C-alpha positions in Angstrom: 4.3 15.0 18.4 7.1 13.3 20.3 10.5 15.0 20.3 12.0 12.4 18.0 9.5 12.8 15.2 10.0 14.5 11.9 7.7 17.4 11.4 7.5 20.8 9.8 10.6 20.5 7.6 11.0 21.8 4.0 7.7 22.2 2.1 8.1 21.0 -1.5 7.6 24.1 -3.7 5.3 23.8 -6.7 3.1 21.1 -5.3 2.0 18.3 -7.6 -0.5 16.8 -5.2 -0.1 13.2 -3.8 -2.7 9.9 -3.2 -2.0 -2.9 4.1 -3.3 -6.9 5.6 -0.4 -8.8 7.1 -1.0 -11.3 9.8 0.9 -12.1 12.8 -0.1 -13.6 16.1 -3.1 -11.9 17.7 -2.4 -9.2 20.3 -1.0 -10.5 23.5 0.9 -13.4 21.9 3.7 -11.5 20.2 7.2 -13.0 19.9 9.9 -10.6 21.1 11.5 -8.4 18.5 14.8 -10.2 18.6 13.0 -13.5 17.7 11.3 -11.8 14.7 14.6 -10.6 13.2 17.0 -13.4 14.2 16.9 -15.0 10.8 18.0 -11.8 8.9 20.7 -12.7 6.5 22.5 -10.8 3.7 20.0 -10.1 0.8 20.1 -12.5 -2.1 20.1 -10.2 -5.1 20.4 -13.1 -7.5 17.2 -14.5 -6.0 15.5 -11.1 -6.4 16.5 -11.0 -10.1 15.1 -14.5 -10.6 11.8 -13.4 -9.1 11.7 -10.4 -11.4 12.5 -12.4 -14.5 9.8 -14.9 -13.6 7.3 -12.1 -13.3 8.3 -10.9 -16.8 7.7 -14.4 -18.2 4.3 -14.4 -16.6 3.1 -11.2 -18.2 4.6 -8.2 -16.5 6.2 -5.8 -19.1 8.7 -4.9 -16.4 9.6 -5.5 -12.8 12.1 -4.0 -10.4 13.2 -4.0 -6.8 15.4 -1.9 -4.5 16.9 -2.9 -1.2 18.2 -0.2 1.2 20.3 -1.8 3.9 22.1 0.3 6.5 23.3 2.8 3.9 24.0 0.2 1.2 21.8 0.0 -1.9 21.1 -3.0 -4.1 19.0 -2.6 -7.3 17.6 -5.0 -9.9 15.3 -4.4 -12.9 14.1 -6.3 -15.9 11.8 -5.5 -18.8 10.4 -2.2 -20.0 8.8 0.9 -18.5 7.1 1.7 -21.8 6.0 -1.0 -24.3 5.7 1.7 -27.0 9.2 3.0 -26.9 10.9 -0.1 -25.4 12.6 2.1 -22.7 14.0 -0.1 -20.0 12.5 0.1 -16.5 14.8 1.7 -14.0 15.0 2.5 -10.3 14.3 6.2 -11.0 10.9 5.5 -12.5 7.9 6.8 -10.6 4.8 4.7 -10.4 1.4 4.6 -8.8 1.7 2.9 -5.4 -2.0 2.0 -4.8 -2.9 1.0 -1.2 0.6 1.8 0.1 -1.1 5.2 0.3 -3.1 3.8 3.3 0.1 4.0 5.5 0.6 7.6 4.6 -3.0 8.4 5.6 -2.7 6.4 8.9 0.5 8.3 9.7 -1.2 11.7 9.3 -4.0 10.6 11.6 -1.6 9.2 14.2 0.3 12.5 14.2 -3.0 14.3 14.8 -3.6 11.9 17.8 -0.1 12.9 19.0 -1.2 16.5 18.8 -4.3 15.9 20.8 -6.7 16.6 18.0 -8.5 13.3 18.2 -8.3 9.9 19.9 -8.1 6.5 18.3 -11.2 5.4 20.1 -13.2 8.5 19.2 -16.4 7.6 17.4 -16.2 8.8 13.8 -19.6 10.4 14.5 -17.9 12.9 16.9 -15.9 14.4 14.0 -18.1 13.6 11.0 -21.6 13.7 12.3 -24.3 12.0 10.3 -21.8 10.4 7.8 -22.0 6.7 8.9 -25.0 4.7 10.0 -23.4 3.2 13.1 -22.1 5.6 15.7 -20.1 2.8 17.3 -17.5 2.9 14.5 -14.2 4.4 15.8 -11.1 5.8 14.2 -9.3 2.7 15.3 -11.9 0.5 13.6 -11.2 2.4 10.3 -7.5 2.1 10.4 -7.6 -1.6 11.3 -10.3 -2.5 8.8 -12.7 -3.6 11.5 -15.5 -1.1 10.9 -17.8 -3.4 9.0 -18.1 -0.9 6.1 -18.6 -2.5 2.7 -15.9 -2.0 0.1 -17.4 -0.1 -2.8 -14.6 -1.2 -5.2 -16.2 -4.7 -5.3 -19.0 -3.2 -7.4 -16.8 -0.8 -9.4 -14.4 -3.5 -10.6 -16.4 -6.6 -10.9 -15.4 -6.5 -14.5 -11.8 -5.3 -14.6 -11.3 -3.3 -17.8 -14.9 -2.0 -18.2 -14.9 -1.0 -14.6 -11.6 0.8 -15.0 -12.7 2.6 -18.2 -15.9 3.8 -16.5 -13.9 5.6 -13.8 -10.6 6.4 -15.5 -11.6 10.1 -16.0 -14.2 10.4 -13.2 -13.7 12.8 -10.3 -15.6 11.7 -7.2 -16.1 13.4 -3.9 -15.3 11.4 -0.7 -19.0 11.5 0.2 -20.0 10.0 -3.2 -17.6 7.0 -2.5 -18.9 6.5 1.0 -22.5 6.7 -0.3 -21.7 3.9 -2.8 -20.5 1.7 0.2 -23.6 2.5 2.2 -25.9 1.1 -0.5 -24.8 -2.2 1.0 -25.4 -3.5 4.5 -22.5 -3.6 7.0 -20.4 -6.8 6.7 -20.2 -7.1 10.5 -20.6 -5.1 13.7 -17.9 -2.6 14.5 -14.8 -4.2 16.0 -15.9 -7.7 15.5 -13.7 -8.8 12.7 -11.0 -7.8 10.2 -12.4 -7.2 6.7 -10.4 -5.1 4.3 -12.3 -2.2 2.8 -11.1 0.9 0.9 -14.1 2.7 2.4 -12.3 2.8 5.7 -9.5 4.9 4.3 -11.8 7.2 2.3 -13.4 8.1 5.6 -9.9 8.5 7.1 -9.2 11.0 4.4 -12.3 12.9 5.3 -11.2 13.0 8.9 -7.8 14.4 8.0 -9.5 17.2 6.0 -12.1 17.9 8.7 -9.6 18.1 11.5 -6.9 20.1 9.7 -9.0 22.3 7.4 -6.5 21.3 4.6 -6.5 18.8 1.8 -4.9 15.4 2.3 -2.4 16.5 -0.4 -1.2 19.4 1.8 -1.0 17.2 4.9 1.0 14.5 3.1 3.3 17.1 1.7 3.9 19.1 4.9 4.0 16.2 7.4 5.7 13.5 5.4 6.9 14.2 1.8 8.7 17.5 2.7 10.3 16.6 6.0 11.6 13.2 4.7 12.8 14.7 1.4 10.6 12.5 -0.7 11.1 14.5 -3.8 9.6 11.9 -6.1 6.4 11.3 -4.2 3.2 13.1 -5.1 -0.5 13.2 -4.8 -1.8 14.5 -8.1 -5.6 14.0 -7.7 -7.6 14.8 -9.8 -4.9 15.2 -12.4 -4.4 12.1 -14.6 -0.6 12.2 -15.4 2.4 11.0 -13.5 4.9 13.8 -13.5 8.5 13.3 -14.8 10.1 10.0 -15.6 7.7 7.1 -14.9 6.8 3.5 -15.6 3.7 3.1 -17.6 1.1 0.7 -16.1 -0.6 -2.1 -18.0 -3.8 -3.7 -16.9 -4.5 -7.4 -17.7 -8.0 -7.9 -19.0 -10.2 -10.7 -17.6 -10.5 -12.3 -21.0 -7.7 -14.8 -21.8 -5.4 -13.6 -24.6 -6.8 -10.1 -24.7 -4.1 -7.4 -25.1 -2.9 -5.4 -22.1 -4.5 -2.0 -21.5 -2.3 1.0 -20.9 -3.9 2.3 -17.7 -1.2 4.9 -16.8 -3.4 8.0 -17.4 -6.2 8.1 -14.8 -7.5 10.3 -11.9 -7.4 7.5 -9.3 -10.3 9.4 -7.9 -12.0 6.1 -7.1 -9.3 5.7 -4.4 -7.9 9.1 -3.2 -6.7 8.7 0.4 -7.0 5.0 0.0 -4.7 4.6 -2.9 -3.7 7.6 -5.1 0.0 8.4 -4.1 2.8 8.3 -6.7 6.3 7.4 -5.6 9.6 5.6 -6.3 11.3 2.6 -4.8 13.8 4.9 -3.1 11.2 7.1 -1.5 9.0 4.2 -0.3 12.1 2.6 1.4 12.9 6.0 3.0 9.3 6.3 4.2 8.9 2.9 5.8 12.4 3.0 7.3 11.6 6.4 8.9 8.2 5.1 10.2 9.5 2.0 11.8 12.6 3.8 13.0 10.3 6.1 15.1 10.8 9.3 13.1 7.2 10.0 12.1 5.1 9.4 15.2 5.7 9.1 19.0 6.7 5.7 20.3 3.2 5.4 21.8 1.5 5.9 18.5 3.9 3.5 16.7 3.1 0.9 19.4 -0.6 1.4 18.6 0.1 1.0 14.9 1.7 -2.3 15.5 -1.0 -4.0 17.6 -1.9 -6.7 15.2 -5.1 -8.4 14.1 -4.4 -11.9 12.7 -5.3 -12.2 9.0 -3.9 -15.6 8.1 -1.1 -18.0 8.8 1.7 -15.5 7.9 0.1 -12.1 7.9 -1.4 -9.5 10.4 -2.8 -6.0 10.1 -2.2 -3.1 12.5 -3.3 0.5 11.8 -2.7 1.1 8.1 0.3 -1.3 8.3 0.7 -4.9 7.3 3.0 -7.4 8.8 4.3 -10.5 7.0 6.1 -13.4 8.7 8.6 -14.9 6.3 9.9 -18.5 6.0 13.1 -17.7 7.9 11.3 -16.4 10.9 11.8 -12.7 10.1 8.8 -10.4 10.2 8.6 -7.4 8.0 6.3 -4.4 8.1 4.8 -2.2 5.3 2.0 -2.5 2.8 1.1 -3.9 -0.5 -0.4 -1.8 -3.3 -2.6 -2.6 -6.3 -3.9 0.0 -8.7 -4.7 -0.5 -12.4 -1.4 -1.4 -14.0 0.8 -1.7 -10.9 1.6 -4.2 -8.2 3.8 -2.9 -5.3 5.3 -4.6 -2.2 7.0 -2.1 0.2 8.3 -3.6 3.5 11.0 -3.0 6.1 12.4 -4.7 9.2 11.1 -3.9 12.6 13.9 -1.4 13.3 13.7 0.1 9.7 17.3 -0.9 9.0 16.6 -2.9 5.8 13.8 -2.0 3.4 12.6 -3.4 0.1 10.2 -2.0 -2.5 9.4 -4.1 -5.5 7.2 -3.2 -8.5 5.6 -5.0 -11.4 4.0 -2.7 -14.0 0.9 -4.9 -14.5 -2.1 -5.9 -12.4 -5.0 -8.3 -12.4 -2.5 -11.1 -12.9 -2.5 -13.4 -9.9 0.5 -15.3 -11.1 2.7 -12.2 -11.2 1.3 -11.1 -7.8 2.2 -14.4 -6.2 5.7 -14.4 -7.8 6.5 -10.9 -6.7 6.0 -11.9 -3.1 9.2 -13.9 -3.5 11.2 -10.6 -3.5 10.6 -10.3 0.2 12.0 -13.8 0.9 15.1 -13.1 -1.1 15.6 -9.6 0.4 15.1 -10.5 4.0 15.9 -14.2 4.3 18.7 -14.3 1.8 19.5 -17.6 0.1 17.6 -19.5 2.9 14.4 -17.9 1.7 11.6 -20.1 0.6 11.2 -20.1 -3.2 8.0 -18.5 -4.3 6.3 -18.1 -7.7 5.7 -20.3 -10.7 2.7 -22.2 -11.6 2.9 -24.7 -8.8 2.0 -22.4 -5.9 -1.4 -21.2 -4.9 -2.1 -17.6 -5.7 -2.2 -15.4 -2.6 -5.3 -13.4 -1.8 -4.8 -9.8 -2.8 -7.2 -7.5 -1.0 -6.2 -4.0 -2.0 -8.8 -3.5 -4.8 -12.2 -5.3 -4.9 -11.4 -7.8 -2.2 -14.5 -9.9 -3.0 -13.6 -10.2 -6.7 -11.2 -13.0 -7.7 -7.6 -12.0 -8.7 -7.2 -12.4 -12.5 -5.3 -15.3 -14.0 -3.7 -14.9 -17.4 -4.0 -17.6 -20.1 -1.6 -20.5 -19.6 -0.7 -19.6 -16.0 
């Protein structure tokens, strides 16, 4: 590890175990850092609140956001954490972060690269012989979603609620998940194209455990959670409960008008190192600020992490890290997360000085998803941010779960 990285600090005692594509210009055509942050204005908390209220009207029981900005904190929350008790959602509530987990997994592997225990361009076959059908797939291909491995969640969640109920209490091995993916042909040759797949980060979790001899839970804890003081961040697999005060998650059925399904209790074994971490808005802001601030990897590894593959007009993907280019010209870095009952946006500026995490405690609701993107505009562009949300805009493509299955739309949206 580089001398400026955080490692080996306090290990959290009684361990409750813990579980991104954003485009930018392709590699070689990057704007300088100053150009990507020149539009940064004071956060617009009124705008953030407006986004959260809109998400509530569109079907989210609750929504909240936290902005950490050079030591200052701004918070906003609407609605409830628990529909049964009516308890209001608050900043202290823990929640399932879904694919934000991928950044944690990528960081662990990049730290192992810093330690000389593997190289990004190593074939996966070198460390996990016989696992994959193509020995050209490298570690870099996994972390940048360019392996060509099919995403097994497309099959699992073709039908949202039945698919969830079928796996709610299941405990899978990594190999079982990979085997599900390998029942399908590759989507492309390794390195040819970006195509988001949870299978990539299941294999990444297998690499972590093979190289360290420890569970991903232990590696997250000892390398990230403990050193950064993320006391509300856990990996509880295969347990089904969120410890302590938490927001309940509510899954939107595919059928218009059907009642929300309380999806809080689940193993998240279908995701593991691709999506099973539990955290809070504060801890995620701390994590991404530390990462982009250079406290978790060497400068060389962070530079590798931020070599972007273009994903669309305003997004790019690096290594377990998304980049979003906002309407005011600012670029932000982090990941999105979708797991049954929760949508998360967690992003920070290029220097880690301002971070936003926003949560809605529902999922499979494309209108809420599209609306919550507006928190980034208000947090990083201020009052000059482009309005997002409402029924007039197109629903953004959400890749984190079942990327080939359409995002749900509630009745009347």
